[in-house]
Backbone as a printed PyTorch tensor [residue, N CA C, xyz], in Angstrom:
tensor([[[-12.9530,  13.2060,   3.3590],
         [-12.0030,  12.1860,   3.7820],
         [-10.8300,  12.8580,   4.4770]],

        [[-10.2620,  12.1590,   5.3970],
         [ -9.1330,  12.6590,   6.1730],
         [ -7.8900,  12.8270,   5.3070]],

        [[ -7.0470,  13.7410,   5.7060],
         [ -5.7400,  13.9090,   5.0800],
         [ -4.6640,  13.7320,   6.1360]],

        [[ -5.0240,  12.9820,   7.1680],
         [ -4.1140,  12.6800,   8.2640],
         [ -4.0370,  11.1770,   8.4440]],

        [[ -2.9330,  10.7220,   8.9440],
         [ -2.7370,   9.3060,   9.1950],
         [ -3.7740,   8.8090,  10.1970]],

        [[ -4.4330,   7.7000,   9.8610],
         [ -5.4050,   7.0500,  10.7390],
         [ -5.1590,   5.5500,  10.6570]],

        [[ -4.4520,   5.0040,  11.6190],
         [ -4.0790,   3.5940,  11.6030],
         [ -5.2490,   2.6630,  11.8770]],

        [[ -6.4220,   3.2180,  12.1890],
         [ -7.6130,   2.4220,  12.4420],
         [ -8.6310,   2.5080,  11.3040]],

        [[ -8.3400,   3.2650,  10.2700],
         [ -9.2990,   3.4860,   9.1940],
         [ -9.6200,   2.1930,   8.4650]],

        [[-10.8670,   2.0670,   8.0650],
         [-11.3020,   0.9310,   7.2640],
         [-10.5530,   0.9360,   5.9270]],

        [[-10.2740,  -0.2420,   5.4080],
         [ -9.6670,  -0.3890,   4.0870],
         [-10.8030,  -0.5100,   3.0820]],

        [[-10.8670,   0.4390,   2.1510],
         [-11.9200,   0.4480,   1.1390],
         [-11.2720,   0.2140,  -0.2240]],

        [[-11.5840,  -0.9130,  -0.8250],
         [-10.9770,  -1.2990,  -2.1020],
         [-11.1380,  -0.1990,  -3.1440]],

        [[-10.0180,   0.1620,  -3.7770],
         [-10.0150,   1.1580,  -4.8400],
         [-10.2000,   2.5810,  -4.3740]],

        [[-10.3520,   2.7920,  -3.0550],
         [-10.6530,   4.1260,  -2.5540],
         [ -9.6940,   4.6440,  -1.4870]],

        [[ -9.5550,   3.9160,  -0.3740],
         [ -8.8290,   4.5280,   0.7410],
         [ -8.3150,   3.5190,   1.7590]],

        [[ -7.3560,   3.9950,   2.5350],
         [ -6.8220,   3.2770,   3.7070],
         [ -5.9620,   4.2670,   4.4750]],

        [[ -5.8550,   4.0780,   5.7440],
         [ -4.9480,   4.8320,   6.6240],
         [ -5.2080,   6.3360,   6.6350]],

        [[ -6.4020,   6.7670,   6.2330],
         [ -6.7180,   8.1960,   6.2200],
         [ -6.3360,   8.8790,   4.9210]],

        [[ -5.9060,   8.1100,   3.9190],
         [ -5.5180,   8.6430,   2.6160],
         [ -6.4430,   8.0610,   1.5530]],

        [[ -6.6210,   8.7680,   0.4500],
         [ -7.5180,   8.2750,  -0.5830],
         [ -6.8670,   8.3480,  -1.9610]],

        [[ -7.2080,   7.3940,  -2.7810],
         [ -6.6900,   7.3230,  -4.1400],
         [ -7.0820,   8.6070,  -4.8880]],

        [[ -6.1080,   9.1810,  -5.5620],
         [ -6.3390,  10.4150,  -6.3260],
         [ -5.9460,  11.6770,  -5.5930]],

        [[ -5.6990,  11.5890,  -4.2860],
         [ -5.3040,  12.8020,  -3.5580],
         [ -3.9300,  13.2550,  -4.0410]],

        [[ -3.6630,  14.5380,  -3.9190],
         [ -2.3970,  15.1090,  -4.3640],
         [ -1.3910,  15.1070,  -3.2160]],

        [[ -0.1410,  14.8970,  -3.5520],
         [  0.9320,  14.8910,  -2.5630],
         [  0.9330,  16.1670,  -1.7230]],

        [[  0.5870,  17.2940,  -2.3270],
         [  0.5550,  18.5750,  -1.5880],
         [ -0.4490,  18.5520,  -0.4360]],

        [[ -1.4670,  17.6970,  -0.5350],
         [ -2.4850,  17.6180,   0.5080],
         [ -1.9460,  17.0620,   1.8220]],

        [[ -0.7800,  16.4490,   1.7730],
         [ -0.2010,  15.9210,   3.0150],
         [  1.1190,  16.6120,   3.3590]],

        [[  1.3570,  17.7840,   2.7770],
         [  2.5650,  18.5560,   3.1050],
         [  2.7260,  18.7330,   4.6100]],

        [[  1.6080,  18.9520,   5.3230],
         [  1.6730,  19.1630,   6.7680],
         [  2.2360,  17.9360,   7.5030]],

        [[  2.0680,  16.7430,   6.9430],
         [  2.6140,  15.5370,   7.5610],
         [  4.0990,  15.3500,   7.2520]],

        [[  4.5420,  15.9880,   6.1770],
         [  5.8990,  15.7500,   5.6860],
         [  6.8690,  16.8760,   5.9960]],

        [[  6.4480,  17.8570,   6.8040],
         [  7.3130,  19.0040,   7.1340],
         [  8.6700,  18.5720,   7.6780]],

        [[  8.6780,  17.5790,   8.5420],
         [  9.9090,  17.1170,   9.1820],
         [ 10.5150,  15.8980,   8.4760]],

        [[  9.8650,  15.4470,   7.4130],
         [ 10.3160,  14.2270,   6.7440],
         [ 11.5950,  14.4560,   5.9580]],

        [[ 12.4410,  13.4550,   5.9660],
         [ 13.6350,  13.4740,   5.1380],
         [ 13.2180,  13.1620,   3.6980]],

        [[ 13.7710,  13.9040,   2.7410],
         [ 13.5280,  13.6390,   1.3290],
         [ 14.8230,  13.1360,   0.7180]],

        [[ 14.7310,  12.0030,   0.0290],
         [ 15.9020,  11.3490,  -0.5360],
         [ 15.7030,  11.2030,  -2.0370]],

        [[ 16.6860,  11.6110,  -2.8140],
         [ 16.7110,  11.3370,  -4.2460],
         [ 17.2950,   9.9380,  -4.3950]],

        [[ 16.5660,   9.0680,  -5.0580],
         [ 17.0550,   7.7030,  -5.2320],
         [ 18.3810,   7.7110,  -5.9840]],

        [[ 19.2980,   6.8580,  -5.5670],
         [ 20.5880,   6.7260,  -6.2410],
         [ 20.9950,   5.2560,  -6.2420]],

        [[ 21.8280,   4.8940,  -7.2090],
         [ 22.3300,   3.5260,  -7.3190],
         [ 23.0080,   3.1250,  -6.0110]],

        [[ 22.6330,   1.9870,  -5.4550],
         [ 23.2270,   1.5090,  -4.2200],
         [ 22.4670,   1.9150,  -2.9630]],

        [[ 21.4310,   2.7390,  -3.1020],
         [ 20.6350,   3.1470,  -1.9480],
         [ 19.9570,   1.9120,  -1.3510]],

        [[ 20.0750,   1.7150,  -0.0320],
         [ 19.4950,   0.5660,   0.6450],
         [ 18.1010,   0.9350,   1.1610]],

        [[ 17.1150,   0.7340,   0.3010],
         [ 15.7420,   1.0940,   0.6350],
         [ 15.2050,   0.2800,   1.8040]],

        [[ 15.4600,  -1.0120,   1.8170],
         [ 14.9470,  -1.8730,   2.8940],
         [ 15.4680,  -1.3990,   4.2470]],

        [[ 16.7530,  -1.1110,   4.3280],
         [ 17.3250,  -0.6240,   5.5870],
         [ 16.6870,   0.7000,   6.0040]],

        [[ 16.5100,   1.6020,   5.0490],
         [ 15.9260,   2.9130,   5.3510],
         [ 14.4870,   2.7650,   5.8420]],

        [[ 13.7040,   1.9320,   5.1660],
         [ 12.3090,   1.7210,   5.5700],
         [ 12.2390,   1.2320,   7.0150]],

        [[ 13.0620,   0.2500,   7.3510],
         [ 12.9710,  -0.3790,   8.6740],
         [ 13.7300,   0.3690,   9.7720]],

        [[ 14.3610,   1.4730,   9.4140],
         [ 15.0430,   2.2680,  10.4350],
         [ 14.4070,   3.6490,  10.6260]],

        [[ 13.2970,   3.9020,   9.9500],
         [ 12.6430,   5.2070,  10.0380],
         [ 11.2970,   5.0630,  10.7260]],

        [[ 11.1460,   5.7070,  11.8710],
         [  9.8930,   5.6260,  12.6130],
         [  8.8520,   6.6010,  12.0940]],

        [[  9.2800,   7.7670,  11.6330],
         [  8.3690,   8.7620,  11.0870],
         [  8.2290,   8.5980,   9.5890]],

        [[  8.1000,   9.7210,   8.8890],
         [  7.9430,   9.7210,   7.4300],
         [  9.2810,   9.9640,   6.7440]],

        [[  9.4280,   9.4170,   5.5490],
         [ 10.4550,   9.8650,   4.6210],
         [  9.9080,   9.7610,   3.2060]],

        [[ 10.4310,  10.6090,   2.3270],
         [  9.9740,  10.6850,   0.9470],
         [ 11.1160,  10.2460,   0.0470]],

        [[ 10.8130,   9.3590,  -0.8830],
         [ 11.8000,   8.8960,  -1.8440],
         [ 11.3760,   9.3760,  -3.2280]],

        [[ 12.2360,  10.1330,  -3.8810],
         [ 11.9500,  10.6960,  -5.2130],
         [ 12.6220,   9.8680,  -6.2910]],

        [[ 11.9560,   9.7250,  -7.4200],
         [ 12.5290,   9.1350,  -8.6390],
         [ 13.0180,   7.7080,  -8.4410]],

        [[ 12.2690,   6.8780,  -7.7590],
         [ 12.7470,   5.5300,  -7.4800],
         [ 12.9220,   4.6840,  -8.7340]],

        [[ 12.1010,   4.8730,  -9.7540],
         [ 12.2120,   4.0420, -10.9580],
         [ 12.5860,   4.8510, -12.1860]],

        [[ 13.2130,   5.9840, -11.9990],
         [ 13.6210,   6.8110, -13.1250],
         [ 12.5210,   7.7190, -13.6250]],

        [[ 11.3560,   7.6550, -13.0170],
         [ 10.2970,   8.5820, -13.4020],
         [ 10.2670,   9.7410, -12.4190]],

        [[  9.2440,  10.5400, -12.4670],
         [  9.1700,  11.7070, -11.5940],
         [  8.2840,  11.4690, -10.3730]],

        [[  7.7760,  10.2560, -10.2120],
         [  6.9110,   9.9550,  -9.0840],
         [  7.6550,   9.9390,  -7.7590]],

        [[  6.8940,   9.8420,  -6.6800],
         [  7.4540,   9.8190,  -5.3340],
         [  6.8130,   8.7130,  -4.5180]],

        [[  7.5620,   8.2350,  -3.5480],
         [  7.0430,   7.2860,  -2.5710],
         [  7.1710,   7.9110,  -1.1950]],

        [[  6.1640,   7.6990,  -0.3640],
         [  6.1930,   8.1610,   1.0200],
         [  6.0960,   6.9230,   1.8970]],

        [[  6.9980,   6.8210,   2.8540],
         [  7.0320,   5.6900,   3.7780],
         [  6.8230,   6.2070,   5.1970]],

        [[  6.2180,   5.3630,   6.0300],
         [  5.9830,   5.7410,   7.4210],
         [  6.1210,   4.5170,   8.3260]],

        [[  6.6730,   4.7570,   9.4880],
         [  6.6160,   3.8300,  10.6130],
         [  7.2310,   2.4690,  10.4060]],

        [[  8.5190,   2.4170,  10.1110],
         [  9.2150,   1.1330,   9.9680],
         [  8.5270,   0.2010,   8.9710]],

        [[  8.0060,   0.7670,   7.8960],
         [  7.3870,  -0.0440,   6.8580],
         [  5.9110,  -0.3180,   7.0350]],

        [[  5.2650,   0.2970,   7.9980],
         [  3.8390,   0.0980,   8.2390],
         [  2.9920,   0.6530,   7.0960]],

        [[  3.4190,   1.7640,   6.4890],
         [  2.6490,   2.4510,   5.4460],
         [  3.5720,   2.8380,   4.3040]],

        [[  3.0730,   2.6640,   3.0920],
         [  3.8170,   3.0420,   1.8860],
         [  2.8080,   3.6350,   0.9110]],

        [[  3.0240,   4.8780,   0.5110],
         [  2.1610,   5.5750,  -0.4420],
         [  2.9270,   5.7880,  -1.7380]],

        [[  2.2880,   5.5190,  -2.8830],
         [  2.9100,   5.7190,  -4.1950],
         [  2.1820,   6.8230,  -4.9480]],

        [[  2.9360,   7.8250,  -5.3700],
         [  2.4020,   8.9500,  -6.1370],
         [  2.9590,   8.9030,  -7.5550]],

        [[  2.1340,   9.2170,  -8.5410],
         [  2.5620,   9.1940,  -9.9360],
         [  3.2640,  10.4970, -10.3280]],

        [[  3.5690,  10.6460, -11.6040],
         [  4.2680,  11.8400, -12.0990],
         [  3.4730,  13.1150, -11.8790]],

        [[  2.1500,  13.0060, -11.7620],
         [  1.2860,  14.1670, -11.5160],
         [  1.0620,  14.4030, -10.0290]],

        [[  1.8110,  13.7070,  -9.1950],
         [  1.7130,  13.7940,  -7.7260],
         [  0.3710,  13.3250,  -7.1840]],

        [[ -0.2960,  12.4120,  -7.9170],
         [ -1.5580,  11.8490,  -7.4650],
         [ -1.3080,  10.4680,  -6.8550]],

        [[ -1.9440,  10.2330,  -5.7350],
         [ -1.8100,   8.9550,  -5.0440],
         [ -2.5430,   7.8710,  -5.8270]],

        [[ -1.8040,   6.8200,  -6.2300],
         [ -2.4370,   5.7240,  -6.9580],
         [ -2.3430,   4.4010,  -6.2110]],

        [[ -1.5810,   4.3480,  -5.1180],
         [ -1.4160,   3.0810,  -4.4060],
         [ -1.1020,   3.3240,  -2.9300]],

        [[ -1.8090,   2.6050,  -2.0670],
         [ -1.6230,   2.6770,  -0.6170],
         [ -1.3570,   1.2610,  -0.1110]],

        [[ -0.1880,   1.0540,   0.4690],
         [  0.1450,  -0.2320,   1.0820],
         [  0.1040,  -0.0670,   2.5950]],

        [[ -0.5230,  -1.0260,   3.2820],
         [ -0.4800,  -1.0700,   4.7460],
         [  0.0090,  -2.4520,   5.1640]],

        [[  0.8350,  -2.4770,   6.2070],
         [  1.4660,  -3.7130,   6.6670],
         [  1.2880,  -3.8820,   8.1710]],

        [[  2.0240,  -4.8130,   8.7400],
         [  1.9290,  -5.1320,  10.1760],
         [  1.9620,  -3.8620,  11.0270]],

        [[  1.0640,  -3.8340,  11.9840],
         [  0.9180,  -2.6620,  12.8360],
         [ -0.2990,  -1.8380,  12.4580]],

        [[ -0.8110,  -2.0540,  11.2530],
         [ -2.0260,  -1.3530,  10.8260],
         [ -3.2270,  -2.0050,  11.4920]],

        [[ -4.1330,  -1.2050,  12.0300],
         [ -5.2290,  -1.7230,  12.8320],
         [ -6.5800,  -1.6900,  12.1370]],

        [[ -6.6490,  -1.0720,  10.9620],
         [ -7.8870,  -1.0520,  10.1980],
         [ -8.1330,  -2.4080,   9.5540]],

        [[ -9.3330,  -2.5770,   8.9890],
         [ -9.6650,  -3.8780,   8.4140],
         [-10.3770,  -3.7260,   7.0790]],

        [[-10.4070,  -4.8190,   6.3480],
         [-11.1750,  -4.9560,   5.1140],
         [-12.1460,  -6.1090,   5.3530]],

        [[-13.4380,  -5.8200,   5.3310],
         [-14.4620,  -6.8360,   5.6090],
         [-14.1820,  -7.5590,   6.9240]],

        [[-13.7510,  -6.8000,   7.9200],
         [-13.4180,  -7.3010,   9.2530],
         [-12.2210,  -8.2430,   9.2700]],

        [[-11.4060,  -8.2150,   8.2290],
         [-10.1700,  -8.9820,   8.1570],
         [ -9.0180,  -7.9950,   8.2760]],

        [[ -8.0660,  -8.3250,   9.1430],
         [ -6.9480,  -7.4090,   9.4190],
         [ -5.6210,  -8.0270,   8.9910]],

        [[ -4.6150,  -7.1700,   8.8750],
         [ -3.2490,  -7.6540,   8.6810],
         [ -2.9400,  -8.5950,   9.8460]],

        [[ -2.4010,  -9.7540,   9.5330],
         [ -2.0960, -10.7600,  10.5440],
         [ -3.1210, -11.8660,  10.6200]],

        [[ -4.3380, -11.6150,  10.1170],
         [ -5.3650, -12.6620,  10.1030],
         [ -5.0300, -13.7070,   9.0440]],

        [[ -5.6840, -14.8320,   9.1390],
         [ -5.4750, -15.9410,   8.2170],
         [ -5.9890, -15.5950,   6.8210]],

        [[ -5.2270, -15.9650,   5.8160],
         [ -5.6580, -15.7770,   4.4360],
         [ -6.9570, -16.5320,   4.1730]],

        [[ -7.1420, -17.6780,   4.8210],
         [ -8.3770, -18.4460,   4.6300],
         [ -9.6080, -17.7260,   5.1620]],

        [[ -9.4410, -16.8450,   6.1540],
         [-10.5860, -16.0600,   6.6320],
         [-11.1130, -15.1690,   5.5200]],

        [[-10.2030, -14.5960,   4.7300],
         [-10.6270, -13.7640,   3.6040],
         [-11.1450, -14.6370,   2.4620]],

        [[-10.5190, -15.7940,   2.2390],
         [-10.9940, -16.7080,   1.1920],
         [-12.4390, -17.1550,   1.4480]],

        [[-12.8280, -17.2210,   2.7100],
         [-14.2020, -17.6070,   3.0410],
         [-15.2040, -16.5360,   2.6130]],

        [[-14.7340, -15.3030,   2.4140],
         [-15.6140, -14.1920,   2.0330],
         [-15.5330, -13.8470,   0.5470]],

        [[-14.3610, -14.1140,  -0.0610],
         [-14.1520, -13.7570,  -1.4620],
         [-13.2240, -14.7670,  -2.1270]],

        [[-13.4350, -14.9730,  -3.4150],
         [-12.5150, -15.8120,  -4.1830],
         [-11.2320, -15.0140,  -4.4120]],

        [[-10.0940, -15.6830,  -4.2660],
         [ -8.7950, -15.0380,  -4.4450],
         [ -7.9450, -15.8550,  -5.4090]],

        [[ -7.0870, -15.1620,  -6.1320],
         [ -6.1220, -15.8410,  -6.9910],
         [ -4.7600, -15.1990,  -6.7980]],

        [[ -3.7520, -16.0530,  -6.6580],
         [ -2.3810, -15.5860,  -6.4840],
         [ -1.8000, -15.2090,  -7.8380]],

        [[ -1.1670, -14.0380,  -7.9040],
         [ -0.4960, -13.5760,  -9.1130],
         [  1.0070, -13.6480,  -8.8620]],

        [[  1.6690, -14.5850,  -9.5100],
         [  3.1050, -14.7780,  -9.2940],
         [  3.9220, -13.5750,  -9.7180]],

        [[  3.4810, -12.8580, -10.7380],
         [  4.2110, -11.6840, -11.2140],
         [  4.2280, -10.5620, -10.1950]],

        [[  3.1110, -10.3590,  -9.5180],
         [  3.0040,  -9.3000,  -8.5150],
         [  3.2890,  -9.7960,  -7.1020]],

        [[  3.3210, -11.1090,  -6.9050],
         [  3.4600, -11.7040,  -5.5680],
         [  2.3680, -11.2300,  -4.6260]],

        [[  1.1470, -11.1180,  -5.1600],
         [  0.0020, -10.7100,  -4.3570],
         [ -1.2180, -11.5120,  -4.7960]],

        [[ -2.2140, -11.5380,  -3.9350],
         [ -3.4950, -12.1560,  -4.2520],
         [ -4.4560, -11.0690,  -4.7050]],

        [[ -5.2530, -11.4010,  -5.7090],
         [ -6.2880, -10.4880,  -6.1920],
         [ -7.6490, -11.1480,  -6.0160]],

        [[ -8.6470, -10.3210,  -5.7950],
         [-10.0130, -10.8050,  -5.6650],
         [-10.5280, -11.1790,  -7.0540]],

        [[-11.3760, -12.2150,  -7.1050],
         [-11.9070, -12.6940,  -8.3790],
         [-13.4210, -12.5760,  -8.4090]],

        [[-13.9180, -12.2840,  -9.6030],
         [-15.3490, -12.3420,  -9.8800],
         [-15.4830, -13.0090, -11.2390]],

        [[-16.0000, -14.2090, -11.2520],
         [-16.1570, -14.9880, -12.4840],
         [-14.8600, -15.0550, -13.2830]],

        [[-13.7920, -15.4530, -12.6120],
         [-12.4860, -15.6710, -13.2400],
         [-11.7490, -14.3970, -13.6450]],

        [[-12.2660, -13.2150, -13.3290],
         [-11.5940, -11.9560, -13.6560],
         [-11.1830, -11.2510, -12.3680]],

        [[-10.0210, -10.5980, -12.4120],
         [ -9.5720,  -9.8180, -11.2630],
         [-10.5350,  -8.6680, -11.0090]],

        [[-10.8350,  -8.4510,  -9.7350],
         [-11.6220,  -7.2960,  -9.3250],
         [-10.6180,  -6.2050,  -8.9570]],

        [[-10.6370,  -5.0690,  -9.6220],
         [ -9.6340,  -4.0280,  -9.3580],
         [ -9.8180,  -3.3720,  -7.9920]],

        [[ -8.7300,  -2.7510,  -7.5310],
         [ -8.8140,  -1.9100,  -6.3520],
         [ -8.1530,  -2.4150,  -5.0940]],

        [[ -7.9130,  -3.7320,  -5.0010],
         [ -7.3280,  -4.2690,  -3.7760],
         [ -6.5160,  -5.5180,  -4.0880]],

        [[ -5.3480,  -5.5890,  -3.5030],
         [ -4.5330,  -6.7960,  -3.5440],
         [ -4.1510,  -7.1480,  -2.1110]],

        [[ -3.9230,  -8.4350,  -1.8840],
         [ -3.5950,  -8.9300,  -0.5550],
         [ -2.1890,  -9.5120,  -0.6090]],

        [[ -1.3700,  -9.1260,   0.3490],
         [  0.0130,  -9.5760,   0.3980],
         [  0.1130, -10.6640,   1.4560]],

        [[  0.5280, -11.8520,   1.0130],
         [  0.7360, -12.9860,   1.9130],
         [  1.8110, -13.8610,   1.2840]],

        [[  2.5520, -14.5410,   2.1110],
         [  3.6230, -15.3930,   1.6160],
         [  3.0550, -16.6480,   0.9800]],

        [[  3.8720, -17.2910,   0.1920],
         [  3.4890, -18.5890,  -0.3330],
         [  2.8050, -18.5440,  -1.6720]],

        [[  1.9510, -19.5420,  -1.8800],
         [  1.3050, -19.6830,  -3.1730],
         [ -0.1940, -19.9000,  -2.9830]],

        [[ -0.8360, -20.3560,  -4.0170],
         [ -2.2890, -20.5010,  -4.0570],
         [ -2.8590, -21.3740,  -2.9520]],

        [[ -2.0940, -22.3030,  -2.4190],
         [ -2.6320, -23.2820,  -1.4800],
         [ -2.2960, -23.0160,  -0.0180]],

        [[ -1.7540, -21.8720,   0.2960],
         [ -1.3210, -21.6580,   1.6800],
         [ -2.4040, -21.0210,   2.5370]],

        [[ -2.1790, -21.0450,   3.8230],
         [ -3.0330, -20.3360,   4.7690],
         [ -2.1570, -19.4970,   5.6920]],

        [[ -1.2160, -18.8200,   5.1060],
         [ -0.3410, -17.9570,   5.8880],
         [ -1.1060, -16.7190,   6.3500]],

        [[ -0.5550, -16.0070,   7.3060],
         [ -1.1830, -14.7520,   7.7170],
         [ -1.0670, -13.6990,   6.6220]],

        [[ -2.0330, -12.8190,   6.5850],
         [ -1.9990, -11.6920,   5.6550],
         [ -0.9130, -10.7390,   6.1380]],

        [[  0.0230, -10.4230,   5.2540],
         [  1.1400,  -9.5230,   5.5760],
         [  0.7820,  -8.0660,   5.3290]],

        [[ -0.1430,  -7.8120,   4.4010],
         [ -0.5150,  -6.4390,   4.0890],
         [ -1.6150,  -6.3760,   3.0550]],

        [[ -2.0900,  -5.1580,   2.8430],
         [ -3.1060,  -4.8750,   1.8270],
         [ -2.5790,  -3.7720,   0.9220]],

        [[ -2.9880,  -3.8170,  -0.3270],
         [ -2.6060,  -2.8130,  -1.3180],
         [ -3.8710,  -2.2690,  -1.9690]],

        [[ -4.2400,  -1.0460,  -1.5970],
         [ -5.3740,  -0.3610,  -2.2070],
         [ -4.8050,   0.4210,  -3.3870]],

        [[ -5.4130,   0.2640,  -4.5700],
         [ -4.7920,   0.8630,  -5.7460],
         [ -5.7780,   1.2270,  -6.8420]],

        [[ -5.2680,   2.0440,  -7.7690],
         [ -5.8840,   2.2920,  -9.0600],
         [ -4.7300,   2.2840, -10.0500]],

        [[ -4.4350,   1.1100, -10.6080],
         [ -3.2760,   0.9580, -11.4720],
         [ -3.3590,   1.8470, -12.7110]],

        [[ -4.5730,   2.2060, -13.1440],
         [ -4.6960,   3.0440, -14.3500],
         [ -4.1120,   4.4450, -14.1370]],

        [[ -3.9260,   4.8510, -12.8940],
         [ -3.3560,   6.1660, -12.5870],
         [ -1.8350,   6.1270, -12.4790]],

        [[ -1.2410,   4.9580, -12.4880],
         [  0.1830,   4.8080, -12.2090],
         [  1.0660,   5.6310, -13.1380]],

        [[  0.7660,   5.6910, -14.4000],
         [  1.6280,   6.3710, -15.3570],
         [  1.1270,   7.7510, -15.7610]],

        [[  0.2310,   8.3110, -14.9950],
         [ -0.3260,   9.6430, -15.3240],
         [  0.6920,  10.7460, -15.1050]]])
């Protein structure tokens, strides 16, 4: 698997997106982060402003009081979450990403994906999860505005392995 940014890469639930794969170590992308700004999170830090004003990469350390790191790229197009062991457990892709999941892309209608898979909105996470016989299917969440009955455009995808989050 690639260790370089690929904005056309297929989105594979529970495995990969954007040229990155779940379980990879932060050190594996050191070559991409040579010029990146590294910020220690502090009270009052405006993360939203920083995300939308940075065209390249930046690294945010200790965002929630733990030892994990977040890597952001391209005005919010890509967000990578690394756990305390520096292992990638979550990949978010947003507008501008050109890869697809089952031929569905960011910006496509949520109903196009509903036609292929059952989805349920989780109010706690503000994301849709795939369903199989009333149970969440792990590995992928879909970000779209609204609630269970909308047909808004897909804002992003979240490829993840939540069991690795606290490692």
